[in-house]
C-alpha positions as CSV (number, residue, x, y, z in Angstrom):
1,E,144.2,75.7,-46.2
2,T,147.2,75.7,-43.8
3,N,147.8,79.5,-44.3
4,E,144.1,80.2,-43.6
5,N,144.3,78.2,-40.3
6,L,147.7,79.9,-39.6
7,E,145.9,83.2,-40.0
8,D,143.0,82.2,-38.0
9,A,145.5,81.3,-35.0
10,S,147.3,84.5,-35.4
11,N,144.0,86.4,-35.1
12,E,142.9,84.4,-32.0
13,L,146.3,85.1,-30.4
14,I,145.8,88.8,-30.9
15,L,142.4,88.5,-29.0
16,T,144.0,86.7,-26.0
17,D,145.1,88.5,-22.8
18,E,147.3,85.8,-21.4
19,D,151.0,86.0,-21.2
20,L,151.5,82.2,-21.5
21,V,149.7,80.5,-24.4
22,R,149.2,76.8,-25.1
23,F,151.0,75.8,-28.3
24,Q,151.2,72.4,-29.8
25,I,154.5,71.1,-30.4
26,G,154.1,67.6,-32.1
27,E,151.5,65.8,-30.2
28,V,152.2,67.8,-26.9
29,F,150.6,71.2,-25.9
30,A,153.2,73.3,-24.0
31,H,152.9,76.7,-22.3
32,V,154.9,79.2,-24.4
33,P,155.1,82.9,-23.9
34,K,152.7,84.8,-26.3
35,E,155.6,86.7,-28.1
36,E,157.3,83.4,-29.0
37,V,154.1,81.9,-30.3
38,E,153.6,85.0,-32.4
39,N,157.0,84.6,-33.9
40,R,156.5,80.8,-34.6
41,I,153.1,81.4,-36.4
42,E,154.8,84.0,-38.5
43,E,157.6,81.6,-39.5
44,M,155.1,78.9,-40.3
45,K,153.0,81.2,-42.5
46,E,156.2,82.2,-44.4
47,V,157.2,78.7,-44.8
48,T,153.8,77.6,-46.1
49,S,153.6,80.6,-48.4
50,Q,157.0,79.6,-49.9
51,N,155.8,76.2,-50.5
52,L,152.6,77.4,-52.1
53,E,154.6,79.5,-54.5
54,K,156.9,76.5,-55.5
55,L,153.6,74.4,-56.1
56,E,152.0,77.0,-58.2
57,E,155.2,77.4,-60.2
58,E,155.4,73.5,-60.6
59,K,151.6,73.4,-61.6
60,E,152.3,76.0,-64.3
61,S,155.1,74.2,-65.7
62,I,153.1,70.9,-65.7
63,L,150.1,72.5,-67.5
64,A,152.5,74.0,-70.1
65,Q,154.0,70.5,-70.7
66,M,150.5,69.0,-71.0
67,A,149.6,71.7,-73.6
68,E,152.6,70.8,-75.5
69,L,151.8,67.1,-75.4
70,K,148.3,67.7,-76.5
71,K,149.4,69.6,-79.6
72,I,151.7,66.8,-80.4
73,L,149.1,64.2,-80.0
74,Y,146.4,66.1,-81.8
75,G,148.7,66.7,-84.8
76,K,149.5,63.0,-84.8
77,F,146.0,61.6,-84.4
78,K,143.8,64.4,-85.6
79,D,140.2,64.1,-84.5
80,S,140.6,60.4,-83.6
81,I,141.3,61.3,-79.9
82,N,139.5,63.3,-77.4
83,L,141.9,64.9,-74.7
84,E,139.4,66.7,-72.4
85,E,140.1,69.7,-70.3
86,D,140.4,69.3,-66.5
């Protein structure tokens, strides 16, 4: 969602003709040169993409662990337990 918002902001920035753009820093909006805002948005998109990749890798690892644990539990308890897929 954050990546989509940054992409939308980047697209809106392309459409503007102003040299100074309001950019939110913390809770304050500051007038920042358009080029600097473009650079900051690109950096933010890279960071969020890297975070997303890390989270995807972590998710895959956890799903693999869950599959192994399910095998162990079904081997031990047979059909007396029901581990539903989520």
